[in-house]
C-alpha positions, 0 to 999 in steps of 0.5 A: 667984794660986791654982793653978787647975784647971778638968776638962772635966765642970766646964769652965762654959763661957758664950756669948760674947754673947748666943745665940751659939754659941761657948761661952767660960771665962775661966781668968786674966784676964791683970790683976796680972801674970798671964797671960791663959788661956781655954777655947772650944768652937765648934761643927762647922765654925764659921768664926772670921773673921780678926783679931788680937791684941796680944798673942803668942798659944798655942793649944792644941787639945784636941779637934776639929780646926781649919784655920788659914791653910790647916793642918791641925789636929788635936787635941794641936796647939801653934799659936803666932800672933805678937802683931797677926798676922792670921788666921783658924780654922775647926773640922772635922767635928766639935766644936773645943774649945782653949786660947789662953795669951797674956802678959796681957790682950790688945786686939781687932783684927778681923773683917777 
C-alpha cells in the first residue's frame, strides 16, 4: 500500500449509479488487508435509508451536517457505527461531505 492523498480540489467523485445525486470516490478498496475508505458527497436534504454493513464503520463529517438516528452531527463530528447496526442518515440544509473508514470491505444490507 502506498500513501494516498486526496485534496478537496482533487476528489474526483463520481455518481454512485447513473443519475444519482450521490457522489463517491473509493480511496482504498478494503482488499488484501487494506482498510476500506471512501469519500461521499450528497445534496442538501438527501436521505440515506436505513441500512447496515457487516463491518464497523467510522464516519467523519467533513462539511455540512447530518442527522444520524436523531442526533445532530455538524462538521467535525466522528460517528462510530458497530457492525450490523441499522442506521439512517439525513443531510442538513447544505451539501454534506463525509468520509467512511472500515477495517475491510463490507457487505451491505438495506435499505430497510
